[in-house]
C-alpha positions as CSV (number, residue, x, y, z in Angstrom):
1,X,0.0,0.0,0.1
2,X,1.5,3.1,-1.1
3,X,-0.1,6.6,0.0
4,X,1.2,10.4,-1.2
5,X,0.7,12.7,2.0
6,X,1.6,16.6,2.0
7,X,2.3,17.6,5.4
8,X,3.6,20.3,7.0
9,X,7.6,19.9,8.4
10,X,11.1,21.2,10.3
11,X,14.4,20.0,10.0
12,X,14.2,18.1,12.8
13,X,17.4,15.4,13.7
14,X,17.2,12.6,16.5
15,X,19.4,9.9,17.7
16,X,17.9,6.3,17.5
17,X,17.1,4.9,20.9
18,X,15.2,2.0,21.3
19,X,11.3,3.4,21.3
20,X,10.4,1.1,23.8
21,X,11.1,0.6,27.7
22,X,12.0,-3.1,28.6
23,X,9.3,-4.5,30.5
24,X,11.5,-7.1,32.5
25,X,11.3,-7.5,36.1
26,X,13.1,-5.2,38.3
27,X,16.9,-6.6,39.0
28,X,19.6,-7.6,37.2
29,X,18.4,-10.8,35.0
30,X,21.2,-13.5,34.4
31,X,21.1,-14.2,30.5
32,X,20.3,-17.2,29.2
33,X,22.7,-19.6,26.6
34,X,20.6,-18.7,23.9
35,X,21.1,-14.8,24.3
36,X,24.8,-15.4,24.6
37,X,25.1,-17.1,21.4
38,X,26.5,-15.6,18.2
39,X,24.2,-13.7,15.7
40,X,23.9,-15.2,13.0
41,X,23.1,-12.2,10.0
42,X,20.9,-13.0,7.1
43,X,21.7,-11.3,3.5
44,X,21.8,-7.4,3.1
45,X,18.8,-6.0,1.3
46,X,18.0,-2.8,-0.3
47,X,15.5,-1.2,2.2
48,X,14.9,1.6,-0.5
49,X,14.3,0.0,-3.3
50,X,10.8,0.9,-3.8
51,X,12.3,4.8,-3.8
52,X,15.4,4.1,-6.0
53,X,18.0,5.9,-3.6
54,X,17.6,6.4,0.1
55,X,19.7,8.1,2.6
56,X,19.4,9.1,6.6
57,X,17.3,5.4,7.7
58,X,15.9,5.1,10.9
59,X,14.1,2.1,13.0
60,X,11.6,2.1,15.8
61,X,10.1,-1.6,17.3
62,X,7.0,-0.7,18.7
63,X,6.4,-3.1,21.7
64,X,3.6,-5.3,19.6
65,X,6.4,-6.2,17.4
66,X,5.6,-3.7,14.8
67,X,8.5,-2.1,12.9
68,X,8.8,1.0,12.0
69,X,11.0,1.9,9.0
70,X,11.7,5.7,7.3
71,X,14.5,6.9,5.1
72,X,14.8,10.3,2.8
73,X,14.1,9.6,-0.5
74,X,14.1,12.2,-3.6
75,X,13.1,11.6,-7.5
76,X,16.5,11.2,-9.1
77,X,18.6,11.5,-6.1
78,X,18.1,15.1,-6.1
79,X,16.8,17.9,-3.3
80,X,13.2,17.7,-3.3
81,X,13.0,15.3,0.4
82,X,10.2,13.3,1.1
83,X,10.0,10.8,4.0
84,X,9.3,7.2,3.2
85,X,7.6,5.4,5.8
86,X,7.1,1.9,6.6
87,X,5.3,-0.4,9.1
88,X,5.3,-4.4,9.0
89,X,4.7,-6.6,11.4
90,X,8.0,-8.4,10.2
91,X,11.3,-7.3,10.0
92,X,12.1,-4.6,7.3
93,X,13.3,-6.1,3.8
94,X,11.4,-9.5,4.2
95,X,7.9,-8.4,5.6
96,X,4.6,-8.8,3.3
97,X,2.0,-6.8,5.2
98,X,4.1,-3.1,4.6
99,X,2.4,0.4,5.1
100,X,4.0,2.0,3.2
101,X,3.6,5.9,2.4
102,X,5.4,8.8,1.2
103,X,5.4,11.9,3.4
104,X,5.8,15.1,1.6
105,X,6.1,18.7,3.8
106,X,4.3,21.9,3.0
107,X,7.3,23.7,4.1
108,X,9.4,22.5,1.5
109,X,11.9,19.5,1.0
110,X,12.7,17.4,4.1
111,X,16.2,17.2,4.2
112,X,18.3,13.5,3.7
113,X,20.9,14.5,6.7
114,X,22.6,11.5,8.1
115,X,23.8,13.4,11.3
116,X,20.5,14.9,11.5
117,X,18.0,12.5,10.5
118,X,14.2,12.1,10.8
119,X,13.2,10.1,13.4
120,X,10.5,7.4,14.9
121,X,9.4,6.5,18.6
122,X,6.7,4.3,19.6
123,X,4.0,6.0,22.1
124,X,1.8,4.1,24.1
125,X,-1.4,6.0,24.3
126,X,-4.5,5.5,27.7
127,X,-7.0,4.3,25.6
128,X,-4.0,1.3,25.4
129,X,-3.2,1.8,21.5
130,X,0.1,3.5,20.0
131,X,1.1,6.6,18.5
132,X,3.9,6.4,15.9
133,X,5.6,10.0,16.0
134,X,8.4,11.1,13.4
135,X,10.2,14.1,14.1
136,X,12.2,15.5,10.6
137,X,13.8,18.7,9.4
138,X,12.7,20.9,6.2
139,X,15.3,23.6,5.1
140,X,14.7,27.1,3.1
141,X,17.1,29.1,1.4
142,X,15.9,32.6,2.4
143,X,17.1,35.5,0.0
144,X,19.4,37.7,1.7
145,X,20.7,35.2,3.9
146,X,23.4,33.2,3.3
147,X,22.4,30.0,5.1
148,X,19.4,27.7,4.8
149,X,17.0,28.2,7.6
150,X,15.5,24.7,9.6
151,X,12.1,24.0,10.5
152,X,11.5,21.1,13.2
153,X,8.3,19.5,12.3
154,X,6.5,16.4,14.5
155,X,4.1,14.3,12.2
156,X,1.8,11.2,14.1
157,X,-0.1,8.5,13.2
158,X,-2.5,7.2,15.7
159,X,-3.5,4.1,13.3
160,X,-0.2,2.0,12.9
161,X,0.6,4.1,9.6
162,X,-2.0,3.7,7.8
163,X,-2.8,8.0,8.0
164,X,-0.6,10.6,9.4
165,X,-1.6,13.8,10.4
166,X,-0.7,17.3,9.4
167,X,2.4,18.4,10.6
168,X,3.0,20.7,13.5
169,X,6.3,22.8,14.8
170,X,7.9,21.7,18.2
171,X,9.8,25.0,17.8
172,X,8.3,28.8,19.3
173,X,10.6,30.7,18.1
174,X,11.5,32.8,15.0
175,X,14.8,34.3,13.4
176,X,14.4,37.8,12.7
177,X,13.0,38.3,8.8
178,X,12.3,34.9,8.9
179,X,8.7,33.2,8.5
180,X,7.5,31.4,11.2
181,X,8.6,27.6,12.0
182,X,11.8,28.6,10.5
183,X,14.8,29.3,12.5
184,X,18.2,27.4,13.1
185,X,16.9,24.4,14.7
186,X,18.5,20.6,14.2
187,X,20.7,18.0,14.7
188,X,17.4,16.6,16.7
189,X,16.4,13.7,19.4
190,X,13.1,12.0,19.9
191,X,12.2,9.3,22.5
192,X,8.9,8.1,23.9
193,X,9.1,7.9,27.8
194,X,7.1,5.0,29.2
195,X,4.3,7.0,30.4
196,X,3.7,8.4,26.5
197,X,5.3,11.7,26.9
198,X,7.3,12.8,23.6
199,X,10.3,14.0,24.3
200,X,12.7,16.4,22.0
201,X,16.0,17.6,22.1
202,X,17.5,20.1,19.1
203,X,20.9,22.6,18.8
204,X,19.1,25.9,18.7
205,X,20.9,29.3,17.4
206,X,18.3,31.5,18.8
207,X,20.7,33.7,21.0
208,X,24.1,33.2,18.8
209,X,25.9,30.7,20.1
210,X,24.6,26.6,19.6
211,X,22.7,26.0,22.8
212,X,20.6,23.0,23.6
213,X,16.5,22.9,23.9
214,X,14.0,20.8,24.9
215,X,10.2,20.5,24.8
216,X,7.6,17.6,25.4
217,X,4.2,16.8,24.7
218,X,1.9,14.6,26.6
219,X,-1.2,14.3,24.3
220,X,0.8,12.1,21.2
221,X,2.5,15.2,19.5
222,X,-0.6,17.4,18.9
223,X,0.8,20.4,20.8
224,X,3.4,21.0,22.8
225,X,5.4,22.6,26.0
226,X,7.4,25.7,26.2
227,X,10.9,25.5,24.5
228,X,13.7,25.3,27.3
229,X,17.2,26.2,27.3
230,X,18.8,23.2,29.1
231,X,21.9,25.1,30.7
232,X,20.9,28.9,30.8
233,X,23.4,31.7,29.6
234,X,26.4,32.6,31.2
235,X,26.5,29.1,33.0
236,X,29.2,26.4,32.6
237,X,28.8,24.5,29.8
238,X,26.5,26.8,27.7
239,X,27.5,26.6,24.3
240,X,26.9,23.5,22.1
241,X,29.0,22.0,19.7
242,X,26.6,23.0,16.5
243,X,26.9,20.6,14.1
244,X,26.7,17.0,16.4
245,X,23.7,15.1,16.9
246,X,21.8,14.9,20.3
247,X,20.4,11.8,22.0
248,X,17.6,11.4,25.1
249,X,16.1,8.8,26.5
250,X,13.8,8.7,29.7
251,X,12.1,6.4,32.7
252,X,9.1,5.6,34.2
253,X,9.7,7.7,37.1
254,X,9.8,11.4,35.1
255,X,13.6,11.3,34.8
256,X,14.9,12.5,31.9
257,X,18.4,12.1,30.6
258,X,20.1,14.6,27.6
259,X,23.5,14.4,26.0
260,X,25.4,16.1,23.5
261,X,28.8,17.3,22.1
262,X,29.9,20.6,24.9
263,X,32.0,23.6,24.1
264,X,34.6,23.2,26.8
265,X,37.1,25.7,27.5
266,X,40.7,24.2,28.4
267,X,41.7,26.8,30.7
268,X,44.5,24.6,32.2
269,X,46.4,23.8,28.9
270,X,49.6,26.2,27.9
271,X,49.6,27.4,24.5
272,X,50.6,24.8,21.8
273,X,53.8,23.9,21.5
274,X,55.3,22.8,17.7
275,X,55.0,19.2,17.2
276,X,58.2,17.2,18.5
277,X,57.8,15.2,15.4
278,X,57.6,17.9,12.9
279,X,59.7,18.2,10.0
280,X,62.0,21.8,10.2
281,X,60.2,24.5,9.5
282,X,57.3,22.6,10.4
283,X,53.8,22.7,13.1
284,X,51.5,21.5,14.5
285,X,49.1,23.3,15.6
286,X,45.3,23.7,17.6
287,X,43.0,26.8,16.2
288,X,40.6,29.4,17.7
289,X,41.6,32.2,19.9
290,X,41.8,30.1,22.7
291,X,41.6,25.8,23.5
292,X,38.6,24.3,23.6
293,X,37.3,20.7,24.1
294,X,34.9,18.8,22.7
295,X,33.7,16.5,24.8
296,X,30.4,14.4,25.6
297,X,28.0,15.8,28.5
298,X,25.0,14.6,30.2
299,X,21.8,16.1,31.6
300,X,19.2,15.1,34.3
301,X,15.9,16.5,34.7
302,X,13.8,15.1,37.6
303,X,10.6,16.8,36.1
304,X,9.8,15.2,33.0
305,X,11.9,18.5,31.4
306,X,10.5,20.7,32.9
307,X,13.9,21.7,34.3
308,X,17.8,20.5,34.1
309,X,20.6,19.7,36.2
310,X,24.2,21.1,35.5
311,X,25.7,18.6,32.9
312,X,28.1,16.2,33.7
313,X,31.3,15.0,31.0
314,X,30.6,11.2,30.7
315,X,34.3,11.3,30.3
316,X,37.3,13.0,30.4
317,X,38.5,12.8,26.8
318,X,40.1,16.7,26.4
319,X,39.8,16.5,23.3
320,X,40.9,19.8,21.8
321,X,39.0,20.6,18.7
322,X,37.5,24.0,17.7
323,X,35.6,22.6,14.8
324,X,32.9,20.5,13.7
325,X,33.1,17.0,13.7
326,X,29.4,15.8,13.1
327,X,29.4,13.0,15.9
328,X,27.1,13.5,18.5
329,X,26.6,10.5,21.4
330,X,24.1,7.9,22.0
331,X,22.0,6.5,25.5
332,X,20.0,4.1,26.4
333,X,18.3,3.0,29.6
334,X,18.0,-0.7,30.6
335,X,15.4,-2.3,32.9
336,X,17.3,-1.9,36.1
337,X,18.1,1.9,35.4
338,X,21.5,1.6,34.6
339,X,22.0,5.0,32.2
340,X,24.5,3.6,28.9
341,X,26.2,6.1,26.5
342,X,28.4,5.9,23.8
343,X,30.2,8.1,21.7
344,X,33.1,9.0,19.6
345,X,36.2,11.2,20.0
346,X,38.7,12.5,17.8
347,X,41.7,13.1,20.4
348,X,45.0,11.9,18.6
349,X,46.7,9.0,20.1
350,X,43.0,7.6,21.1
351,X,40.6,8.6,19.0
352,X,37.3,6.2,18.3
353,X,34.1,4.5,19.6
354,X,34.2,4.3,23.8
355,X,31.2,3.2,26.0
356,X,30.4,3.6,29.5
357,X,27.2,3.7,31.7
358,X,25.9,5.4,35.3
359,X,24.1,3.4,38.0
360,X,23.1,6.6,39.9
361,X,21.6,8.5,37.8
362,X,24.6,10.3,35.6
363,X,25.6,11.6,38.8
364,X,29.0,9.9,38.0
365,X,30.4,7.4,35.1
366,X,32.2,4.4,34.9
367,X,35.5,4.2,33.5
368,X,35.8,4.2,29.2
369,X,35.9,1.0,27.4
370,X,37.2,1.1,24.2
371,X,35.0,-0.3,21.6
372,X,37.5,0.4,18.4
373,X,39.8,2.5,18.9
374,X,43.1,3.8,17.1
375,X,46.2,6.5,17.1
376,X,43.8,8.6,14.6
377,X,40.2,8.1,13.4
378,X,37.5,9.9,11.1
379,X,34.2,10.8,12.7
380,X,31.9,7.7,13.4
381,X,28.4,7.1,14.7
382,X,27.8,5.3,17.6
383,X,24.1,3.9,18.4
384,X,22.9,1.5,21.5
385,X,20.3,-0.6,22.3
386,X,20.2,-2.7,25.3
387,X,17.7,-5.1,26.7
388,X,18.0,-6.1,29.7
389,X,21.8,-7.5,30.3
390,X,22.5,-7.3,26.7
391,X,24.0,-4.2,25.2
392,X,24.4,-3.5,21.5
393,X,26.9,-1.2,19.9
394,X,26.8,-0.3,16.1
395,X,28.6,2.4,14.4
396,X,30.8,3.0,10.8
397,X,34.2,2.4,11.8
398,X,35.9,5.4,11.6
399,X,39.5,4.0,11.7
400,X,39.5,2.6,8.0
401,X,40.0,4.9,5.3
402,X,36.6,3.2,3.9
403,X,34.1,3.4,6.5
404,X,32.1,0.0,7.0
405,X,29.4,-1.0,9.3
406,X,30.3,-3.1,12.4
407,X,28.8,-4.6,16.0
408,X,29.9,-5.3,18.9
409,X,27.5,-7.4,21.4
410,X,27.8,-7.7,25.6
411,X,26.1,-9.9,27.4
412,X,27.1,-8.3,30.9
413,X,25.8,-5.3,31.1
414,X,27.9,-3.6,29.4
415,X,30.9,-5.2,31.9
416,X,32.8,-6.7,28.6
417,X,32.6,-7.1,24.9
418,X,32.2,-9.5,22.4
419,X,34.7,-9.1,19.4
420,X,33.4,-6.3,16.5
421,X,31.7,-8.4,14.0
422,X,31.0,-7.5,10.1
423,X,27.4,-5.8,9.4
424,X,28.2,-4.0,6.2
425,X,30.0,-5.6,2.7
426,X,33.7,-4.4,2.4
427,X,34.7,-2.1,0.3
428,X,31.5,-0.3,0.2
429,X,31.5,3.5,1.9
430,X,28.8,2.6,4.6
431,X,27.3,5.0,7.1
432,X,25.3,6.4,9.8
433,X,24.2,3.0,11.4
434,X,20.7,2.6,13.3
435,X,19.0,-0.6,14.7
436,X,16.4,-2.1,17.4
437,X,16.7,-5.2,19.1
438,X,14.0,-7.7,19.9
439,X,12.6,-7.5,23.8
440,X,14.4,-11.0,24.4
441,X,17.7,-10.1,22.8
442,X,17.9,-12.9,20.7
443,X,17.2,-10.7,17.3
444,X,18.6,-7.2,16.1
445,X,18.2,-5.1,12.3
446,X,20.5,-2.9,11.8
447,X,19.8,0.0,8.5
448,X,22.3,2.0,7.3
449,X,23.9,4.2,4.3
450,X,25.4,3.2,1.9
451,X,27.6,3.3,-1.5
452,X,30.3,1.9,-3.4
453,X,33.7,3.5,-2.9
454,X,34.0,3.7,-6.2
455,X,30.6,5.6,-6.7
456,X,31.6,8.3,-3.5
457,X,34.9,9.0,-5.8
458,X,33.0,9.9,-9.0
459,X,29.7,11.8,-7.4
460,X,33.3,14.5,-6.8
461,X,34.0,14.5,-10.1
462,X,30.2,14.7,-11.2
463,X,30.2,18.9,-10.9
464,X,26.9,20.5,-12.5
465,X,27.5,23.4,-14.9
466,X,26.7,26.4,-12.9
467,X,25.2,28.0,-16.3
468,X,22.4,25.8,-16.4
469,X,19.6,27.4,-14.3
470,X,18.5,23.8,-13.8
471,X,21.2,23.0,-11.8
472,X,21.1,25.4,-9.2
473,X,20.1,23.4,-6.5
474,X,19.9,25.1,-2.9
475,X,19.6,22.0,-0.6
476,X,21.6,18.7,-0.1
477,X,20.4,16.2,-2.3
478,X,19.8,12.6,-1.6
479,X,22.5,11.7,-4.3
480,X,23.2,7.7,-5.2
481,X,22.9,6.8,-2.0
482,X,20.4,3.7,-1.1
483,X,19.5,2.4,2.5
484,X,20.3,-1.4,3.5
485,X,19.4,-3.3,6.0
486,X,20.5,-6.6,8.0
487,X,18.8,-8.6,10.3
488,X,20.6,-10.9,12.9
489,X,19.4,-14.1,15.2
490,X,21.0,-15.4,17.8
491,X,22.8,-19.4,17.1
492,X,25.2,-20.3,14.3
493,X,28.8,-18.6,13.7
494,X,29.3,-14.6,13.7
495,X,31.9,-13.3,10.9
496,X,33.8,-11.4,13.3
497,X,35.3,-8.2,11.3
498,X,38.7,-8.2,10.3
499,X,41.2,-6.2,10.4
500,X,41.8,-3.9,7.4
501,X,45.1,-2.3,5.9
502,X,42.9,0.6,4.8
503,X,43.9,2.5,8.4
504,X,42.5,6.0,8.4
505,X,45.5,7.9,9.0
506,X,45.9,11.7,8.8
507,X,48.6,13.1,7.1
508,X,50.7,14.5,10.0
509,X,53.2,17.5,9.7
510,X,56.8,15.9,7.2
511,X,54.3,14.0,5.0
512,X,53.6,14.4,1.3
513,X,50.4,15.2,0.3
514,X,48.6,12.7,-2.2
515,X,47.7,14.0,-5.7
516,X,44.4,15.8,-5.3
517,X,42.3,18.0,-7.9
518,X,39.0,19.5,-7.3
519,X,36.7,21.8,-9.0
520,X,37.3,25.5,-9.0
521,X,33.9,27.0,-8.7
522,X,33.0,30.5,-9.9
523,X,30.5,32.9,-11.2
524,X,31.9,31.5,-15.1
525,X,31.4,28.2,-13.6
526,X,33.7,25.4,-11.9
527,X,37.4,24.0,-13.7
528,X,38.9,21.5,-12.2
529,X,42.3,22.5,-10.7
530,X,45.6,20.3,-8.7
531,X,45.0,22.0,-5.0
532,X,48.4,22.0,-4.1
533,X,50.7,22.7,-7.2
534,X,54.8,21.9,-7.1
535,X,56.6,25.0,-6.7
536,X,53.5,26.7,-4.8
537,X,53.3,27.2,-1.1
538,X,49.7,26.1,-0.7
539,X,47.5,27.1,2.8
540,X,44.6,24.8,1.9
541,X,41.9,25.2,4.0
542,X,38.8,22.7,4.5
543,X,35.8,24.2,5.3
544,X,32.2,23.6,4.8
545,X,29.0,26.7,5.4
546,X,27.4,24.8,8.1
547,X,30.5,24.7,10.4
548,X,30.4,28.0,12.5
549,X,33.8,28.3,13.1
550,X,34.6,27.8,9.7
551,X,32.6,31.0,8.9
552,X,34.4,32.8,11.8
553,X,37.9,32.0,10.0
554,X,37.4,33.3,7.0
555,X,38.7,37.1,7.2
556,X,41.7,35.3,8.7
557,X,42.1,33.4,5.2
558,X,41.2,36.1,2.8
559,X,43.8,38.6,5.1
560,X,46.6,35.9,4.8
561,X,45.6,35.9,0.7
562,X,45.8,39.6,0.4
563,X,49.3,39.2,2.6
564,X,50.9,36.9,0.8
565,X,49.5,36.6,-2.6
566,X,52.3,38.8,-4.5
567,X,55.2,36.7,-3.1
568,X,53.1,33.5,-4.7
569,X,52.0,31.6,-1.7
570,X,48.7,31.0,-2.7
571,X,45.1,30.2,-0.5
572,X,42.4,27.4,-1.7
573,X,39.4,26.7,0.5
574,X,37.9,23.3,-0.3
575,X,34.1,23.2,0.8
576,X,32.8,19.9,1.6
577,X,29.2,21.0,1.6
578,X,26.9,18.5,0.1
579,X,24.5,19.1,-2.4
580,X,25.0,22.1,-5.2
581,X,28.1,24.7,-5.4
582,X,25.5,27.2,-5.1
583,X,25.5,27.9,-2.2
584,X,28.9,27.6,-1.4
585,X,29.5,29.9,-4.3
586,X,26.9,32.6,-3.0
587,X,28.7,32.3,0.8
588,X,31.9,33.5,-1.2
589,X,30.4,36.4,-2.7
590,X,29.3,37.3,0.6
591,X,32.2,37.1,2.4
592,X,33.9,38.7,-0.9
593,X,36.7,35.8,-1.1
594,X,39.1,36.7,-3.4
595,X,41.0,33.5,-3.1
596,X,39.9,30.3,-5.3
597,X,37.8,28.7,-3.7
598,X,36.7,24.5,-4.8
599,X,33.9,22.0,-3.6
600,X,34.3,18.5,-3.0
601,X,30.6,17.2,-1.9
602,X,31.8,14.1,-1.5
603,X,34.4,14.8,0.7
604,X,37.6,13.1,-1.0
605,X,39.7,15.0,0.9
606,X,38.7,14.6,4.0
607,X,39.4,11.1,3.3
608,X,43.0,11.3,1.3
609,X,43.8,13.7,4.0
610,X,42.3,12.3,6.6
611,X,40.9,15.3,8.0
612,X,39.0,14.2,10.9
613,X,36.6,17.2,11.3
614,X,36.0,20.9,9.8
615,X,37.6,23.4,9.5
616,X,41.4,22.1,9.3
617,X,44.1,24.4,7.4
618,X,47.3,22.7,6.4
619,X,50.5,24.3,4.7
620,X,52.2,22.9,1.8
621,X,55.5,23.6,0.6
622,X,56.8,24.1,-3.1
623,X,57.3,19.8,-2.3
624,X,54.3,19.2,-1.8
625,X,55.2,18.3,2.1
626,X,53.0,19.8,5.0
627,X,54.8,21.9,6.8
628,X,51.9,22.9,9.9
629,X,48.6,22.1,10.8
630,X,46.0,23.8,12.2
631,X,43.0,22.0,13.4
632,X,40.3,24.3,13.9
633,X,40.0,28.2,14.2
634,X,43.1,29.7,12.2
635,X,42.9,32.6,14.3
636,X,44.5,31.7,17.6
637,X,47.4,30.4,15.2
638,X,47.7,33.6,12.7
639,X,51.4,34.5,14.3
640,X,52.7,30.9,14.4
641,X,51.7,30.0,11.0
642,X,52.9,33.4,9.3
643,X,55.7,32.8,10.7
644,X,56.4,29.2,9.2
645,X,55.3,30.4,5.7
646,X,58.0,33.5,5.9
647,X,60.7,30.5,6.9
648,X,59.8,29.1,3.8
649,X,59.6,32.0,2.0
650,X,63.1,33.2,3.1
651,X,64.6,29.9,2.2
652,X,62.9,30.3,-1.3
653,X,64.6,33.1,-2.1
654,X,68.0,32.4,-0.4
655,X,68.2,29.2,-2.7
656,X,67.6,31.3,-5.8
């Protein structure tokens, strides 16, 4: 059954958490031999086959065993995003009794953002029925505004997906000059508490700097409470990392838990010194006007989300990074009240996915357990599901050059985890996995977005002709990705993930950069260019329009360009914005940037150069060797950066 509905929608991102609470008896149950047996996966299936392409999947399992599945698709993989929702009795990809809808929003296209995907949750009603809620984001370009505005929207079905309500906006602010519903609202989370309350969290820019806001609904999503800023202005940890998803969960007693990546001043750290491993004249630097730590914190509400306590760090990673990693946390509660948390950190030497838990309602957390850690890792997106004493953790392994989806399972409440099991096919670029687990922990379902490594590389070369008015796409496109799904049951022999030789390895000072070309965009169209040209000193800045730190440092990059262009130093900004380059070009015009601006929508430079997050700036000498790196905003490292450039120029003039 397929139906098309036009609804009102808003841009929303929610971290997946199991939609229904455990109903096991109180106390810690002992896992049976069946529950601890290895999982055997069936073959992977293309869940998005009915819509040709798809991205940003989400899953939710109802207490009555029904599955809800959703993803975003668009005609020809373009920008006209629609939400595809399936409800079935059997597991996704195998069911024959599927109720399917294509939901459109009257406000605009639904965004296929992997870090801010649509969210689903089943809520129990007083009449014994179930309400299926969906939260998502709608974006639009506003004349005269540099960045798209976003709306956070909610729709519901009270009849197991057969019909859907009109969309409502869950935020209660508007930004001056925008229509109602729109502002800066994204990277959202949705959870249905055991008492039927829907809880929503998101990142909000209404006051300037990014902050975490929440709201809730006690009537199945028909109306929403006033928005609450979790950390007041002026309080410690009031600022949130502006591009990492939030996570939320709740118990039956009114306790609500919320996690996000906080911006934490690193007042104890001295100014960064040159790296001991740096080549002569080379420096490894941290950016920003002052060092900031980007660690995960959790806040608790004891009154159903009306007020919130002070946030607590789940672990002191002390990852200093003034930029946007695009990787938020995951939370889950078990039937005994233990709070489980998992996250990714990019800290050099101990980068990757970690797990911890709290048994005292988020007042303290146990020692961090490394699930997938190496000396370096690109951002990974971990998701948890907990059933009794069994903890499932899945993520896209960022320690590999081409990420793949893996799974680790604990049968002793998170004390120990079995080896990682491969879920996605080797050689495929798999990302943003989500999962649900059966109540007895004997079956799980995992879905993810995927494309071939070759397709990802080809997408970087498929540059639209900007002289063609039809190529002007203001919002990200779905592209050629597809949604995959696999189901597993206990029993049989599990396939252990093999260690791959293609480890993710960031460029270090002294390394030679790989050959890399990108399309430089301008009002005259796009032309391919070798970013680092032999014989020239090149400052390469990797950035994106959605990154606050990137936007803030553009004036400094322009100043460097003007200072050194006459001496042959090149400044090249490589945007990794997805979709059409028009918004990148529009930003460059607005900032009056005169240095070269290139567009890499597939993020090829991030894989080839081993870039953890944006912004990152790399200074390359005439031989193609890295002489300095700045992770984060360059502003605080301008004197040191200029000193390295000057030393290279002196050597050049002296050799002539």
